[in-house]
C-alpha positions as CSV (number, residue, x, y, z in Angstrom):
1,L,-9.2,-24.3,-9.6
2,R,-9.1,-20.6,-7.6
3,L,-11.4,-21.8,-4.5
4,D,-10.0,-19.5,-2.3
5,R,-12.3,-16.3,-2.4
6,H,-9.7,-14.6,-0.5
7,L,-6.3,-14.8,-1.9
8,Y,-7.8,-15.0,-5.6
9,A,-10.4,-12.1,-5.3
10,G,-9.6,-10.0,-2.3
11,L,-12.6,-11.0,-0.2
12,G,-13.4,-11.8,2.9
13,P,-15.9,-14.6,4.9
14,D,-19.0,-12.4,4.4
15,G,-18.4,-11.7,0.8
16,Q,-16.8,-8.0,1.4
17,L,-13.5,-7.0,0.3
18,A,-10.9,-8.6,3.2
19,T,-9.7,-6.8,6.0
20,S,-6.5,-9.3,6.1
21,L,-3.9,-10.6,4.0
22,P,-4.6,-14.3,3.5
23,F,-1.7,-15.5,4.8
24,A,0.7,-14.2,7.5
25,V,2.9,-11.3,7.3
26,T,6.2,-11.7,7.8
27,A,9.7,-9.1,7.3
28,E,10.1,-11.5,4.0
29,V,6.2,-10.7,2.7
30,L,7.0,-7.0,3.2
31,R,10.9,-7.4,1.3
32,R,8.8,-9.1,-1.4
33,G,5.9,-6.3,-1.4
34,H,7.9,-3.9,-1.4
35,E,10.4,-4.7,-4.0
36,R,6.9,-5.4,-6.7
37,F,5.5,-2.1,-5.4
38,D,9.0,-0.8,-6.6
39,I,8.4,-1.7,-10.1
40,Y,5.3,-1.6,-10.5
41,C,3.5,1.2,-8.4
42,S,6.0,3.4,-7.4
43,P,6.9,4.7,-11.5
44,C,2.9,6.7,-10.6
45,H,2.6,6.3,-7.2
46,D,6.2,7.6,-6.5
47,R,8.6,5.1,-3.3
48,L,6.2,7.1,-0.5
49,G,2.8,6.2,-2.1
50,T,2.3,10.3,-2.6
51,G,1.2,10.1,-6.0
52,N,4.1,11.9,-7.7
53,G,5.9,9.3,-9.1
54,M,7.7,9.3,-12.6
55,I,5.4,8.9,-14.5
56,V,3.2,11.9,-13.1
57,Q,5.8,14.3,-13.3
58,R,6.0,13.9,-17.4
59,G,2.1,14.6,-17.1
60,Y,0.2,12.0,-17.3
61,K,-2.7,12.1,-14.7
62,R,-1.7,11.6,-10.8
63,P,-2.7,9.2,-9.0
64,P,-4.0,9.5,-5.4
65,S,-1.9,9.9,-2.4
66,Y,-1.7,6.5,0.3
67,H,-1.8,8.4,2.5
68,D,-5.1,9.8,2.0
69,D,-7.9,9.7,4.7
70,R,-9.7,7.5,2.7
71,L,-7.0,5.3,1.7
72,R,-6.2,5.4,5.0
73,S,-9.1,3.1,6.2
74,A,-9.7,0.9,2.9
75,P,-9.5,-2.5,3.6
76,L,-6.4,-4.3,2.6
77,G,-8.5,-6.1,0.3
78,Y,-9.2,-3.1,-1.5
79,F,-5.7,-2.3,-3.2
80,F,-5.3,-6.1,-4.4
81,E,-8.9,-5.3,-5.9
82,V,-7.2,-2.6,-7.8
83,A,-3.9,-4.1,-8.3
84,S,-6.2,-7.1,-10.6
85,H,-9.0,-5.1,-11.8
86,G,-6.8,-1.8,-12.4
87,F,-9.6,2.1,-11.5
88,G,-9.3,5.1,-13.7
89,V,-6.6,5.5,-15.9
90,M,-4.5,2.9,-13.7
91,P,-4.6,-0.7,-15.4
92,S,-4.9,-4.2,-14.1
93,Y,-2.2,-6.0,-13.0
94,A,-3.2,-9.0,-13.1
95,S,-1.5,-11.3,-15.6
96,Q,1.7,-9.5,-14.0
97,V,1.9,-9.7,-11.0
98,P,0.5,-12.9,-9.4
99,P,-1.9,-12.8,-6.3
100,E,0.6,-13.5,-3.3
101,D,2.2,-10.3,-4.8
102,R,-0.8,-8.2,-5.0
103,W,-1.2,-9.1,-1.4
104,A,2.8,-8.0,-0.3
105,I,2.1,-5.2,-1.6
106,A,-1.0,-4.5,-0.3
107,A,0.5,-5.3,2.7
108,Y,3.4,-2.6,2.3
109,I,1.3,-0.1,1.3
110,R,-0.3,-0.5,4.7
111,T,3.1,-0.4,6.4
112,L,3.8,2.9,4.0
113,Q,0.5,4.5,5.4
114,I,1.7,3.4,8.9
115,S,5.7,4.9,9.1
116,Q,3.9,8.9,7.0
117,N,1.4,8.8,9.8
118,V,2.3,7.5,13.1
119,P,1.2,10.0,15.6
120,V,4.0,11.3,17.9
121,A,2.7,10.2,21.1
122,Q,3.0,6.9,19.6
123,L,6.7,7.3,19.0
124,N,9.8,6.4,21.8
125,P,12.2,8.8,23.5
126,D,15.3,7.9,20.9
127,Q,12.4,8.6,18.0
128,R,11.0,11.4,18.9
129,A,14.2,13.1,19.4
130,A,15.1,12.1,16.1
131,L,12.3,13.9,14.8
132,E,12.7,17.0,16.4
133,R,16.7,16.9,14.9
134,T,14.6,16.6,11.8
135,G,12.7,19.9,13.0
136,Q,9.4,17.6,11.8
137,G,8.2,16.6,15.6
138,G,5.0,18.6,15.7
139,P,2.1,16.7,16.6
140,R,0.0,15.1,14.3
């Protein structure tokens, strides 16, 4: 029985898409999410989640970037839902990717979003200096 609606359906207690994972986010969960993302998601979404994967470079329809405002503000349950049921030309991965791994992927997507959209003001001095050395140190 799959009675845990959070884990198996991606829903919070209010019946809406969950805003949190159904288990603790650990380094192991993020490692697993990264690994599963690279296998199942990056062929279309690329490794940074910008939507320019190898499949797209071969002429298939481009998925949206995970860094679009709409997806940065989407609840974590949205990514679980899309992986579970598909969306647009993306098929369901429910038969290939267990629920725990779909949640790990959702957690990893959130880390990608954060990593590419951190305001410069939130960086420590060493991080700011490293960013300025790359020539990308403008304000966000």
